[in-house]
Structures are given as C-alpha cells and as structure tokens.
N, C-alpha and C positions, 0 to 999 in steps of 0.2 A: 299558416302563421309565419310571418317573416322573422328570420333570425340571421344575423350577420355572418355566422360561421357556416350556414347552409347555403350552398349555391343554388340560385333559382334555375328552373328548367328553362330551356331556350325559348319556349313559347311565352314565358313570363318576362321576357326582356325586350319589350317594344322600345323604339326610339322616339322621343318627342321631337317633332319636326318644327323648326323655327324658320321664319323667313330670313332673308339676308340681314334684316335690321334687328334680328333676335327677338321678334315677337312671334307668338304661335300663329301658324297658318290659319287655324280655327280653334275656338275654345270648346264648342259644343256642336258636333262631337270633337273631342280633342284630336289634333292632328298627330297621329301615331303611325309609324311604319313598323312592320315586323322586322326581326333581326336580319333576315335574308335580304330584304329590300334595302335596308339601311347599309349593310355591308357592300352590296352591289353599287349603291350610289357613292360610297367612299372610294371604291376601286375605280369607278368611272370619273372620279374627281368632280362630282357635282355638288358635294356637301363638305362642310368642315365638321370635324368631331369636336364638340364642345365639352362633353362629359362622358364618362364610361362606367359600365358596370364592373364589378369584380370578376364576373364570369368571362372566361376566355373560350375561343374556338380555335381549333388546330387543323392544319393541313400538313402534308408531309414536309413542306418547306417553310411554313409560317405559323406563328402563334399570335393571336390578336385579341385584345379585350373588346367586348361588344359595346358599341356606342349606346349611351342612354339618352343623350341630347345631341342633335345634329342641326346645323344651320345650312340653308341653301346658299350656294355661292352667288346665284343670280336672284335678285329681288323679283318676287311675283306680286304684281299689283292686284290687290283684291278687287273683285267685281263690286261696282257701286251698289247694285241691287242684286240680292240673292235670288236663286231659282225659286219658283213657286212650287213647293212640295208640301206634303202633309206635315213632315217633320218641321220644316221651317215655319209653317203656319202655327203649329203648336208652340214652337219656340217664341214666335212673335207674341203670342197670347199667354206666354209663361206657363204652359201646360195646365191651363185652367179654363173652365167654361166661362165664356164672356157674358153669359146670362145670369148664372147663379154662383159661379166661383168654384164649383166642384172640380176635383182633380182626378176623378176616376171615370172610366168608361167613356173616354173622349172620342169624338168624331168631329166632322165639320158641317157647317150649316151655310146655305146660301141665304144671306140676309133678305135680298129680294129673290124669291124662288125662281128657278129656271122656268117654271110654268107661267110666270109673270114677266118673262123676258130677262131675268137676272142672269148674269154671266159668271163664269168661274174665274174670278180675278181676285187679286189681293184686296181690292176695295169692296168686294161683295161677299167674301167668304170669311167666316169666323169660326173659332173653336167653340164647340158646344158639347155638353154631356149628352148621352143618349136620351135620358128623360126629357131634357129641355128641347132637344131636336124633335122628339116625338110630339111633345106638347105644342110646339110652334107649327109643326107640319108644313104644309105648302102655303102658308099664309105670310103676308108681309108683317113686319114688326108692329105696325099700327093695328092691323087686323087681329093679331094675336095678343096685343098688349104686352109684348116682350121686346125690349130694346137692348142691344149689346151695351155693356158698361163702357166699353172702349170701342169707338167706331173703327171698323176695319180700314186698314191703310197698308200701302206698300212700304215695308221697312227697308232701311239701308242695311248693308252688310255690317256696318259698325253697330247699329242697334241690336242686331241678332247676336253679335259678339258680346255686347254688354249683357244681354239677357242670359246668354249661355254661361257667363261667369258666375251667375247665381246658382248654377247646378254643377258643382265640382264632381269629377269622377270619383268612383269608390276607391280607386287606387291611384296614389301619387308617389312616384319614386322620389326619394330625397333630393336627387340631382335635378329634378324638374322644378322644384319649388321657387327658385330664383327667377324663373321665366313665366310663371303663372301668377296672376294677381287676382285671387279670388276675393269676393266680398266678405272677408272674415277679419276679425280683429287681429292685429299684429301683436306678437309677443313683445314684451318690454325688454 
C-alpha cells in the first residue's frame, strides 16, 4: 500500500518515457524504463527530467532524486504500422474473441485456414477463444457458419495506441497522470 512517508523500493520507481513532444512512446504496454536505465540516459544527456520521485540515490560524490517522468531529447517517429505479434493482434481485437466476445482463454485463428491457402497476416488472423477456435477447426467461415464480428485488418500504430488507452495499468504514479489520457471521466 502506498503511503507518502514510506519511500518506495528502487524497483518500484520506473520512469515514464515520453517522446520529445511529451506524448508516451506507447500506451500499452506503457513505455517505462527501470530506474538504472533512466539515470544512465540522464547522464548521457539523452533525456530531460520532467518529474521526480521523492526517493533519492546516492554515490560518494552525488545525491540525486530518481526521475519519474522523462522525455527524449530527440523525437522518435512512431512506425506507421505495428509489428505483427500475438500481443498486438489481441490489442487490435481488444482482448476479446471476434466470434463470441469471450475474454478468456484467447488464442488466434486463421480465418481462411492455412490448409486452404490462408496466410499468417493481419488480414487473415483474428483473436479467438479456444472453444470457438476448436469449433471452427480447419474450416472457412462459410463452412463453419462462423464469421468474425470485425473483419481482420492491419491496424495503424495510432489505432493500437487508442485501443491501449482503454486498458490502463494497475499502477499509475501521480506524476504520470498529466501525460496519460485514459478513457475515464475527468474530475470536476
């Protein structure tokens, strides 16, 4: 449990990494660096410190507060299209089976099975729960009478960022909140 008078352990002090325009490098997973990597980047003058923890680290000649938010000095242009990974596929489909909407026991399904010439691409792979994947088997959607609710497509990095914002992390340090725009109601 967090209490302001209790200093966090060093492992509990990651730095939120922002691009040079002060937007997060990624929302999901949230772009975080451990405290050692953040300090190294500070000393190499690759980042600016935007906010700090109350926690300090000490060397024989230096005492320094740990950065909680850092921004890159050079802008990193995000890739237009994200890598085709299982995680990004689940994120595109919002961590739900595209056949029934279940959120447990997820896997992926080739809409046109590989045995029918289907390829492993954004446009042919979709998120499926294990029961739906088993029920569809090696059949086409028409043969199985099962069609994805959302047609598979190649998402943009922006679309994945938008989807990721709907899944805020379990822990948000108070200094991060000004840089993260979750889909939650704002306080008056």
